C-alpha positions as CSV (number, residue, x, y, z in Angstrom):
1,M,4.0,-70.3,-30.2
2,T,1.2,-68.7,-29.0
3,D,0.8,-68.0,-26.0
4,M,-1.4,-70.0,-23.8
5,T,-1.9,-70.6,-20.0
6,G,-3.1,-73.6,-19.7
7,P,-5.5,-76.8,-21.1
8,R,-8.7,-75.7,-22.5
9,V,-12.0,-77.4,-21.8
10,G,-13.5,-78.5,-24.9
11,C,-16.3,-81.0,-24.9
12,G,-18.5,-82.7,-27.9
13,A,-21.0,-84.9,-29.1
14,A,-20.5,-88.3,-31.2
15,I,-24.4,-88.2,-32.5
16,I,-25.2,-92.2,-34.0
17,D,-28.2,-93.1,-36.0
18,R,-30.5,-95.6,-36.6
19,E,-29.0,-96.6,-39.1
20,G,-25.8,-96.4,-37.3
21,R,-24.2,-93.3,-38.9
22,I,-22.1,-90.5,-37.2
23,L,-23.2,-87.0,-37.8
24,L,-19.9,-84.2,-38.9
25,L,-19.5,-81.0,-39.2
26,R,-16.9,-79.4,-41.9
27,R,-14.9,-76.9,-39.7
28,L,-14.2,-74.1,-42.0
29,R,-11.5,-72.1,-38.9
30,A,-8.4,-73.1,-37.1
31,P,-7.8,-75.7,-35.8
32,E,-8.4,-78.0,-38.7
33,A,-10.2,-76.1,-41.1
34,G,-11.4,-77.8,-44.1
35,C,-11.7,-81.5,-41.9
36,W,-14.7,-83.0,-40.6
37,G,-15.3,-83.3,-37.3
38,L,-17.6,-83.8,-34.0
39,P,-20.2,-81.0,-33.0
40,G,-19.5,-78.8,-29.5
41,G,-17.1,-76.8,-28.2
42,K,-15.7,-74.6,-25.3
43,V,-17.1,-75.2,-22.0
44,E,-18.2,-72.3,-20.0
45,P,-16.7,-71.0,-16.6
46,Y,-19.4,-72.8,-14.1
47,E,-20.6,-75.0,-15.9
48,T,-20.6,-78.6,-16.5
49,T,-19.3,-80.4,-19.6
50,A,-22.7,-82.6,-20.1
51,H,-24.9,-79.0,-20.0
52,A,-21.6,-77.1,-22.7
53,T,-22.3,-80.1,-24.6
54,E,-26.3,-79.9,-24.8
55,R,-26.1,-75.9,-25.1
56,E,-23.3,-76.2,-27.6
57,I,-25.2,-78.7,-30.3
58,Q,-28.6,-76.5,-29.9
59,E,-26.2,-73.5,-31.3
60,E,-25.1,-75.9,-33.4
61,L,-27.0,-78.3,-34.6
62,G,-30.9,-76.9,-33.5
63,I,-31.2,-80.6,-31.6
64,T,-32.3,-80.9,-27.6
65,I,-30.0,-84.0,-26.8
66,Q,-29.4,-85.6,-23.1
67,A,-25.6,-85.6,-22.5
68,H,-25.4,-88.4,-19.7
69,D,-23.3,-91.2,-21.6
70,L,-19.8,-90.7,-21.4
71,L,-18.1,-92.1,-24.5
72,C,-13.7,-90.9,-24.3
73,L,-12.1,-88.0,-22.8
74,V,-10.2,-86.6,-25.9
75,E,-7.2,-84.4,-25.7
76,Q,-5.3,-82.0,-29.2
77,M,-2.2,-80.9,-28.1
78,D,-0.2,-78.9,-31.0
79,A,2.5,-76.5,-29.3
80,I,3.4,-75.3,-32.7
81,G,-0.4,-73.7,-32.8
82,G,-0.1,-72.6,-29.2
83,H,-3.4,-75.2,-28.2
84,H,-4.0,-78.1,-25.0
85,W,-8.1,-79.1,-25.3
86,I,-9.4,-81.7,-23.2
87,A,-12.9,-82.7,-23.7
88,P,-15.4,-85.3,-23.2
89,V,-17.3,-87.2,-25.8
90,Y,-21.3,-87.5,-25.3
91,L,-22.3,-90.5,-27.0
92,V,-25.8,-89.8,-27.8
93,T,-28.0,-91.8,-29.7
94,S,-31.3,-89.7,-29.4
95,W,-32.3,-85.8,-29.6
96,Q,-35.8,-83.7,-30.1
97,G,-35.5,-81.7,-33.7
98,E,-33.6,-82.2,-37.1
99,P,-29.5,-81.0,-37.1
100,T,-29.7,-78.5,-39.1
101,L,-26.5,-75.5,-39.8
102,M,-27.7,-73.3,-37.4
103,E,-23.5,-71.4,-37.9
104,P,-22.9,-71.1,-41.5
105,E,-19.8,-68.3,-40.5
106,K,-18.4,-71.6,-39.1
107,H,-19.6,-74.9,-40.5
108,E,-20.7,-76.2,-43.1
109,G,-22.4,-79.3,-43.4
110,P,-23.7,-81.5,-41.1
111,R,-23.6,-85.0,-42.7
112,W,-24.9,-88.3,-41.4
113,Y,-21.6,-90.6,-42.2
114,A,-21.3,-94.7,-42.3
115,F,-18.0,-95.5,-40.2
116,D,-17.3,-97.1,-43.0
117,E,-17.3,-94.8,-45.8
118,L,-15.8,-90.9,-43.3
119,P,-13.5,-88.8,-45.2
120,D,-10.3,-89.2,-45.4
121,Q,-10.4,-85.3,-43.0
122,L,-11.6,-85.9,-40.0
123,T,-10.5,-83.3,-37.1
124,V,-8.1,-85.5,-34.6
125,P,-10.5,-85.3,-31.7
126,T,-13.0,-87.0,-34.0
127,R,-10.1,-90.1,-34.6
128,Q,-9.9,-90.4,-30.9
129,A,-13.8,-90.7,-31.0
130,I,-14.6,-93.1,-33.5
131,A,-12.2,-95.9,-32.0
132,A,-13.4,-94.9,-28.7
133,L,-16.5,-96.0,-30.5
134,Q,-15.3,-98.6,-32.0
135,V,-13.6,-100.5,-29.0
136,R,-16.8,-99.8,-27.2
137,Q,-18.6,-101.4,-30.0
138,T,-15.4,-104.8,-30.9
139,G,-14.4,-105.0,-27.6
140,K,-11.1,-104.2,-29.4
141,A,-9.4,-101.3,-30.9
142,A,-8.6,-101.2,-34.1
143,E,-5.4,-102.7,-35.8
């Protein structure tokens, strides 16, 4: 087990286009290498989670967003791997710029996915955020 001093704080964005599709990146590094997930990253000391989300999306996708609409709080714990992340996910439906892969050493994509055509390999936080989106849209959890 990796020596862990405590939970780390991350952030993410569920970016939804006008056709109702979600934007995902495929992770090339652990944890969850090979899985598709929401763009986002680490919150730096003394940085708000909203600002961190805006910064991370700019760094990863080259677009400008406003992180105002908190969708959910995701938690990912892996005692064996020594990972414990807590991350707010913001819902984003408008942005400036065209999403572009800015960190090819870290990700593949970006790709837009319809909710009925999501890849099988999704990160744990992405699954949690998609469940929260479904609750928000339908008023009930998936069966």
